[in-house]
TORROLO-262773 format. One record per residue: residue in one letter; x, y, z of N, C-alpha, C, CB in turn; residue number from 1. Coordinates in steps of 0.1 Angstrom, whole numbers. Atoms other than C-alpha are relative to their C-alpha. Glycine has a CB too. Layout:
# TORROLO-262773
<balo A, nx X, ny Y, nz Z, cax X, cay Y, caz Z, cx X, cy Y, cz Z, cbx X, cby Y, cbz Z, koltor NUM>
...
END
This chain:
# TORROLO-262773
<balo M, nx 8, ny -12, nz 0, cax 0, cay 0, caz 0, cx 9, cy 12, cz 0, cbx -10, cby 0, cbz 12, koltor 1>
<balo D, nx -7, ny -13, nz 1, cax 12, cay 35, caz -9, cx -6, cy 10, cz 10, cbx 0, cby 6, cbz -14, koltor 2>
<balo Y, nx 6, ny -9, nz -10, cax 7, cay 55, caz 23, cx 1, cy 14, cz -3, cbx 8, cby -3, cbz 13, koltor 3>
<balo K, nx 0, ny -14, nz 5, cax 17, cay 87, caz 6, cx -12, cy 4, cz -8, cbx 13, cby 3, cbz -8, koltor 4>
<balo V, nx 12, ny -3, nz 8, cax -11, cay 84, caz -19, cx -12, cy 0, cz 9, cbx -2, cby -11, cbz -11, koltor 5>
<balo L, nx 11, ny 0, nz -9, cax -35, cay 75, caz 9, cx -1, cy 13, cz 8, cbx 0, cby -12, cbz 9, koltor 6>
<balo G, nx -1, ny -12, nz -8, cax -23, cay 104, caz 30, cx -4, cy 13, cz -9, cbx 14, cby 2, cbz 5, koltor 7>
<balo G, nx 4, ny -11, nz 9, cax -27, cay 128, caz 0, cx -15, cy 0, cz -2, cbx 7, cby -1, cbz -13, koltor 8>
<balo R, nx 14, ny 1, nz 2, cax -62, cay 116, caz -6, cx -8, cy 5, cz 13, cbx -5, cby -15, cbz -4, koltor 9>
<balo L, nx 6, ny -4, nz -13, cax -71, cay 121, caz 31, cx 1, cy 15, cz 1, cbx 7, cby -7, cbz 12, koltor 10>
<balo R, nx -2, ny -14, nz 0, cax -56, cay 156, caz 29, cx -10, cy 7, cz -9, cbx 14, cby 4, cbz -4, koltor 11>
<balo Q, nx 9, ny -6, nz 10, cax -77, cay 164, caz -2, cx -14, cy 1, cz 6, cbx 0, cby -7, cbz -13, koltor 12>
<balo E, nx 14, ny 0, nz -6, cax -109, cay 153, caz 16, cx -1, cy 9, cz 12, cbx -3, cby -15, cbz 4, koltor 13>
<balo R, nx 0, ny -9, nz -11, cax -100, cay 172, caz 47, cx -2, cy 14, cz -4, cbx 12, cby -2, cbz 9, koltor 14>
<balo L, nx 1, ny -14, nz 5, cax -95, cay 204, caz 27, cx -13, cy 3, cz -6, cbx 12, cby 2, cbz -10, koltor 15>
<balo K, nx 14, ny -2, nz 6, cax -128, cay 199, caz 9, cx -10, cy 4, cz 11, cbx -5, cby -13, cbz -7, koltor 16>
<balo Q, nx 9, ny -4, nz -12, cax -144, cay 202, caz 44, cx 4, cy 13, cz 6, cbx 0, cby -12, cbz 10, koltor 17>
<balo D, nx -5, ny -13, nz -5, cax -123, cay 233, caz 50, cx 4, cy -2, cz 15, cbx -10, cby 11, cbz -1, koltor 18>
<balo W, nx -4, ny 3, nz -14, cax -109, cay 216, caz 82, cx 15, cy 1, cz 1, cbx -5, cby -13, cbz 4, koltor 19>
<balo T, nx -14, ny 1, nz -3, cax -75, cay 220, caz 97, cx 3, cy -14, cz 5, cbx 5, cby 11, cbz 11, koltor 20>
<balo Q, nx -3, ny 13, nz -5, cax -56, cay 189, caz 108, cx -4, cy -1, cz 15, cbx 16, cby -2, cbz 0, koltor 21>
<balo E, nx 5, ny 0, nz -14, cax -64, cay 199, caz 144, cx -15, cy -3, cz 1, cbx 4, cby 14, cbz 6, koltor 22>
<balo M, nx 14, ny 2, nz -1, cax -101, cay 200, caz 137, cx -3, cy -14, cz -3, cbx -7, cby 9, cbz -10, koltor 23>
<balo L, nx 3, ny 14, nz 3, cax -101, cay 166, caz 121, cx 5, cy -9, cz 11, cbx 7, cby -4, cbz -14, koltor 24>
<balo A, nx -5, ny 9, nz -11, cax -79, cay 151, caz 148, cx -9, cy 0, cz 12, cbx 14, cby 6, cbz 4, koltor 25>
<balo E, nx 9, ny -1, nz -12, cax -103, cay 164, caz 175, cx -13, cy -8, cz -3, cbx -4, cby 15, cbz 2, koltor 26>
<balo K, nx 12, ny 7, nz 4, cax -133, cay 149, caz 156, cx 1, cy -15, cz 1, cbx -4, cby 4, cbz -14, koltor 27>
<balo I, nx -1, ny 15, nz 0, cax -118, cay 114, caz 155, cx 9, cy -4, cz 12, cbx 7, cby -5, cbz -12, koltor 28>
<balo D, nx -7, ny 2, nz -13, cax -99, cay 117, caz 189, cx 14, cy -6, cz -2, cbx -8, cby -10, cbz 8, koltor 29>
<balo V, nx -14, ny 3, nz 2, cax -63, cay 115, caz 177, cx 8, cy 13, cz 1, cbx 3, cby -8, cbz -13, koltor 30>
<balo S, nx -7, ny -12, nz 0, cax -35, cay 140, caz 178, cx 2, cy 6, cz -14, cbx 14, cby -3, cbz 7, koltor 31>
<balo H, nx -2, ny -6, nz 13, cax -30, cay 165, caz 151, cx 13, cy -3, cz -6, cbx -1, cby 16, cbz 1, koltor 32>
<balo A, nx -13, ny 4, nz 5, cax 6, cay 154, caz 148, cx -1, cy -13, cz -8, cbx 11, cby -2, cbz 11, koltor 33>
<balo Y, nx 3, ny 13, nz 7, cax -7, cay 119, caz 139, cx -6, cy 2, cz -13, cbx -8, cby -9, cbz 10, koltor 34>
<balo I, nx 7, ny -3, nz 12, cax -30, cay 133, caz 113, cx 11, cy 5, cz -11, cbx -11, cby 11, cbz 2, koltor 35>
<balo G, nx -10, ny -5, nz 9, cax 0, cay 152, caz 98, cx 9, cy -11, cz -5, cbx 8, cby 10, cbz 7, koltor 36>
<balo Q, nx -8, ny 12, nz 5, cax 21, cay 120, caz 97, cx -7, cy -9, cz -9, cbx 5, cby -8, cbz 13, koltor 37>
<balo I, nx 8, ny 8, nz 10, cax -7, cay 101, caz 80, cx 0, cy 7, cz -13, cbx -14, cby -3, cbz 6, koltor 38>
<balo E, nx 1, ny -7, nz 13, cax -11, cay 128, caz 54, cx 13, cy 0, cz -8, cbx -5, cby 14, cbz 3, koltor 39>
<balo R, nx -13, ny 0, nz 6, cax 26, cay 128, caz 47, cx 4, cy -14, cz -4, cbx 10, cby 7, cbz 8, koltor 40>
<balo G, nx -4, ny 14, nz 3, cax 27, cay 90, caz 44, cx 11, cy -5, cz 9, cbx 4, cby -1, cbz -14, koltor 41>
<balo E, nx -10, ny 4, nz -9, cax 50, cay 87, caz 73, cx -4, cy -10, cz 10, cbx 6, cby 12, cbz 8, koltor 42>
<balo R, nx 5, ny 10, nz -10, cax 28, cay 65, caz 95, cx -12, cy -8, cz -7, cbx -6, cby 8, cbz 13, koltor 43>
<balo S, nx 12, ny 8, nz 4, cax 4, cay 37, caz 88, cx -11, cy 2, cz 10, cbx 4, cby -16, cbz -1, koltor 44>
<balo L, nx 11, ny -2, nz -9, cax -30, cay 36, caz 104, cx -7, cy -12, cz 1, cbx -9, cby 12, cbz -5, koltor 45>
<balo T, nx 8, ny 12, nz -3, cax -52, cay 11, caz 119, cx -13, cy 0, cz -8, cbx -3, cby -2, cbz 15, koltor 46>
<balo L, nx 13, ny 1, nz 7, cax -84, cay -1, caz 102, cx -10, cy 9, cz 8, cbx -5, cby -15, cbz -1, koltor 47>
<balo D, nx 9, ny -8, nz -8, cax -103, cay 15, caz 131, cx 2, cy 15, cz -4, cbx 2, cby -2, cbz 15, koltor 48>
<balo T, nx -2, ny -14, nz 3, cax -87, cay 49, caz 124, cx -4, cy 3, cz -15, cbx 15, cby 3, cbz 2, koltor 49>
<balo L, nx 4, ny -3, nz 14, cax -92, cay 46, caz 86, cx -15, cy 1, cz -1, cbx 5, cby -12, cbz -9, koltor 50>
<balo I, nx 15, ny -1, nz 0, cax -129, cay 39, caz 92, cx -5, cy 13, cz 6, cbx -6, cby -13, cbz 7, koltor 51>
<balo R, nx 5, ny -12, nz -6, cax -133, cay 68, caz 116, cx 3, cy 12, cz -9, cbx 8, cby 2, cbz 13, koltor 52>
<balo L, nx -3, ny -11, nz 9, cax -116, cay 91, caz 91, cx -10, cy 0, cz -12, cbx 15, cby -2, cbz -6, koltor 53>
<balo S, nx 10, ny 1, nz 11, cax -138, cay 78, caz 63, cx -13, cy 5, cz 4, cbx 0, cby -15, cbz -5, koltor 54>
<balo N, nx 13, ny -4, nz -5, cax -169, cay 83, caz 83, cx -1, cy 15, cz 2, cbx -4, cby -7, cbz 12, koltor 55>
<balo Q, nx -1, ny -15, nz -3, cax -159, cay 118, caz 94, cx 0, cy 8, cz -12, cbx 11, cby 3, cbz 10, koltor 56>
<balo L, nx -2, ny -8, nz 13, cax -149, cay 129, caz 59, cx -12, cy -2, cz -10, cbx 13, cby -4, cbz -6, koltor 57>
<balo G, nx 12, ny 3, nz 8, cax -181, cay 114, caz 44, cx 4, cy -6, cz -14, cbx -7, cby 13, cbz -3, koltor 58>
<balo V, nx -4, ny 7, nz 12, cax -162, cay 92, caz 19, cx 1, cy -15, cz 4, cbx 14, cby 5, cbz -6, koltor 59>
<balo T, nx -1, ny 15, nz -2, cax -160, cay 54, caz 15, cx 15, cy -3, cz 2, cbx -6, cby -8, cbz -11, koltor 60>
<balo V, nx -14, ny 5, nz 0, cax -129, cay 35, caz 24, cx 5, cy -4, cz -14, cbx 1, cby -13, cbz 10, koltor 61>
<balo D, nx -4, ny 3, nz 14, cax -129, cay 23, caz -13, cx 5, cy 13, cz -6, cbx -13, cby -5, cbz -7, koltor 62>
<balo D, nx -5, ny -13, nz 6, cax -126, cay 60, caz -23, cx 14, cy 3, cz 5, cbx -10, cby 12, cbz 4, koltor 63>
<balo L, nx -13, ny -3, nz -6, cax -96, cay 64, caz 0, cx 11, cy -9, cz -5, cbx 0, cby 0, cbz 15, koltor 64>
<balo L, nx -10, ny 10, nz 4, cax -79, cay 32, caz -11, cx 0, cy -4, cz -15, cbx -3, cby -12, cbz 8, koltor 65>
<balo Q, nx 2, ny 4, nz 14, cax -88, cay 32, caz -48, cx 13, cy -3, cz -8, cbx -7, cby 11, cbz -7, koltor 66>
<balo E, nx -12, ny 3, nz 7, cax -52, cay 32, caz -60, cx 6, cy -13, cz 5, cbx 10, cby 11, cbz 2, koltor 67>
<balo S, nx -6, ny 12, nz -6, cax -44, cay 3, caz -37, cx -8, cy -13, cz -3, cbx 1, cby 1, cbz 15, koltor 68>
<balo I, nx 9, ny 11, nz 3, cax -73, cay -19, caz -48, cx 2, cy -5, cz -14, cbx -15, cby 3, cbz 3, koltor 69>
<balo E, nx -1, ny 6, nz 13, cax -67, cay -43, caz -77, cx -14, cy -2, cz -5, cbx 8, cby -13, cbz 0, koltor 70>
<balo K, nx 13, ny 0, nz 5, cax -97, cay -39, caz -99, cx -2, cy -10, cz -11, cbx -4, cby 14, cbz -5, koltor 71>
<balo S, nx 3, ny 10, nz 10, cax -110, cay -69, caz -118, cx -12, cy 5, cz -8, cbx -3, cby -14, cbz 6, koltor 72>
<balo N, nx 12, ny -4, nz 7, cax -137, cay -68, caz -144, cx -12, cy 0, cz 9, cbx -2, cby -10, cbz -12, koltor 73>
<balo D, nx 11, ny 0, nz -9, cax -161, cay -78, caz -117, cx -2, cy 12, cz 8, cbx 1, cby -12, cbz 9, koltor 74>
<balo Y, nx 1, ny -12, nz -7, cax -152, cay -47, caz -98, cx -8, cy 10, cz -7, cbx 15, cby 5, cbz 3, koltor 75>
<balo Y, nx 7, ny -11, nz 7, cax -165, cay -24, caz -125, cx -15, cy -4, cz -2, cbx 7, cby 2, cbz -13, koltor 76>
<balo I, nx 14, ny 5, nz 2, cax -196, cay -46, caz -132, cx -7, cy 3, cz 13, cbx 0, cby -15, cbz -4, koltor 77>
<balo N, nx 7, ny -2, nz -13, cax -204, cay -44, caz -95, cx -3, cy 14, cz 3, cbx 8, cby -6, cbz 12, koltor 78>
<balo K, nx 2, ny -15, nz -2, cax -199, cay -6, caz -94, cx -12, cy 4, cz -8, cbx 12, cby 7, cbz -4, koltor 79>
<balo I, nx 11, ny -4, nz 8, cax -223, cay -2, caz -123, cx -13, cy -6, cz 6, cbx 2, cby -6, cbz -15, koltor 80>
<balo R, nx 11, ny 7, nz -6, cax -247, cay -27, caz -107, cx -6, cy 8, cz 12, cbx 3, cby -14, cbz 4, koltor 81>
<balo K, nx 4, ny -7, nz -12, cax -247, cay -7, caz -74, cx -7, cy 13, cz -4, cbx 12, cby 3, cbz 9, koltor 82>
<balo I, nx 6, ny -13, nz 4, cax -255, cay 25, caz -93, cx -14, cy -1, cz -5, cbx 9, cby 6, cbz -12, koltor 83>
<balo I, nx 13, ny 1, nz 6, cax -285, cay 12, caz -111, cx -10, cy -10, cz 7, cbx 1, cby -5, cbz -14, koltor 84>
<balo L, nx 7, ny 11, nz -7, cax -297, cay -15, caz -87, cx -14, cy 4, cz 5, cbx 7, cby -5, cbz 12, koltor 85>
<balo N, nx 13, ny -5, nz -6, cax -325, cay 5, caz -70, cx -8, cy 10, cz -9, cbx 2, cby 5, cbz 14, koltor 86>
<balo R, nx 7, ny -9, nz 9, cax -335, cay 25, caz -100, cx -12, cy -7, cz -7, cbx 10, cby 6, cbz -11, koltor 87>
<balo P, nx 11, ny 7, nz 7, cax -368, cay 19, caz -118, cx 5, cy -6, cz -13, cbx -11, cby 11, cbz -4, koltor 88>
<balo E, nx -4, ny 8, nz 12, cax -366, cay -5, caz -148, cx 2, cy 9, cz -12, cbx -10, cby -10, cbz -3, koltor 89>
<balo K, nx -1, ny -9, nz 12, cax -371, cay 23, caz -173, cx 14, cy 7, cz 1, cbx -11, cby 11, cbz 0, koltor 90>
<balo E, nx -13, ny -6, nz -1, cax -340, cay 41, caz -159, cx 11, cy -9, cz -2, cbx 1, cby 7, cbz 14, koltor 91>
<balo Q, nx -10, ny 10, nz 2, cax -320, cay 9, caz -158, cx 2, cy -2, cz -15, cbx -4, cby -13, cbz 6, koltor 92>
<balo Q, nx -1, ny 2, nz 14, cax -328, cay 4, caz -195, cx 7, cy 13, cz -7, cbx -13, cby -2, cbz -6, koltor 93>
<balo M, nx -6, ny -13, nz 5, cax -318, cay 41, caz -202, cx 15, cy -1, cz 3, cbx -7, cby 12, cbz 7, koltor 94>
<balo A, nx -14, ny 1, nz -4, cax -285, cay 35, caz -184, cx 7, cy -10, cz -10, cbx 2, cby -4, cbz 14, koltor 95>
<balo L, nx -6, ny 10, nz 9, cax -278, cay 4, caz -205, cx 1, cy 5, cz -14, cbx -9, cby -13, cbz 0, koltor 96>
<balo D, nx 0, ny -5, nz 13, cax -287, cay 22, caz -237, cx 11, cy 11, cz -1, cbx -13, cby 7, cbz -3, koltor 97>
<balo M, nx -11, ny -10, nz 0, cax -263, cay 51, caz -228, cx 14, cy -7, cz 0, cbx -1, cby 8, cbz 13, koltor 98>
<balo I, nx -12, ny 8, nz 1, cax -235, cay 26, caz -221, cx 3, cy -5, cz -13, cbx 1, cby -11, cbz 11, koltor 99>
<balo A, nx -1, ny 6, nz 14, cax -241, cay 8, caz -254, cx 4, cy 11, cz -10, cbx -13, cby -7, cbz -4, koltor 100>
<balo L, nx -3, ny -11, nz 9, cax -241, cay 42, caz -272, cx 14, cy 5, cz 1, cbx -11, cby 11, cbz 2, koltor 101>
<balo M, nx -14, ny -5, nz -2, cax -209, cay 53, caz -256, cx 10, cy -9, cz -6, cbx 2, cby 2, cbz 15, koltor 102>
<balo F, nx -9, ny 10, nz 5, cax -191, cay 21, caz -265, cx 0, cy 0, cz -15, cbx -2, cby -14, cbz 6, koltor 103>
<balo S, nx 2, ny -1, nz 14, cax -205, cay 23, caz -300, cx 8, cy 12, cz -6, cbx -15, cby 1, cbz -4, koltor 104>
<balo H, nx -7, ny -12, nz 4, cax -191, cay 58, caz -303, cx 16, cy -2, cz 1, cbx -4, cby 12, cbz 8, koltor 105>
<balo I, nx -14, ny 3, nz -2, cax -157, cay 47, caz -289, cx 5, cy -9, cz -11, cbx 2, cby -6, cbz 14, koltor 106>
<balo D, nx -4, ny 10, nz 10, cax -155, cay 18, caz -313, cx 1, cy 7, cz -14, cbx -10, cby -11, cbz -1, koltor 107>
<balo K, nx 0, ny -7, nz 13, cax -163, cay 41, caz -343, cx 12, cy 9, cz 0, cbx -13, cby 8, cbz -1, koltor 108>
<balo L, nx -12, ny -9, nz 0, cax -136, cay 66, caz -332, cx 13, cy -9, cz -2, cbx 1, cby 8, cbz 13, koltor 109>
<balo S, nx -12, ny 9, nz 1, cax -111, cay 37, caz -329, cx 2, cy -5, cz -14, cbx -2, cby -12, cbz 10, koltor 110>
<balo S, nx -1, ny 6, nz 14, cax -118, cay 24, caz -364, cx 3, cy 10, cz -10, cbx -13, cby -8, cbz -4, koltor 111>
<balo D, nx -3, ny -11, nz 9, cax -113, cay 58, caz -380, cx 14, cy 3, cz -2, cbx -8, cby 12, cbz 4, koltor 112>
END
């Protein structure tokens, strides 16, 4: 795992909230020095801390670890499935049509 990439992503999410390291540290009950070390990739963190950070920042652990997760074809199929799963059938068909149209366009551009 690349802790510098994870730390950078955590920093981006913290700044989106317009929080200082001290504010985030207080919210998850750790020291601001520890937050700084995590953001610089100097320290690893426990699963518990990662989950508390994720919950506090309003992002998923997947979002934070996306560069570290090996993505198989099933990964993308499952992501698409989650997006359309609870949508009405008409919207699911529309999404499928849009995906098909997009790939048709990509294929046409590739063959030119």
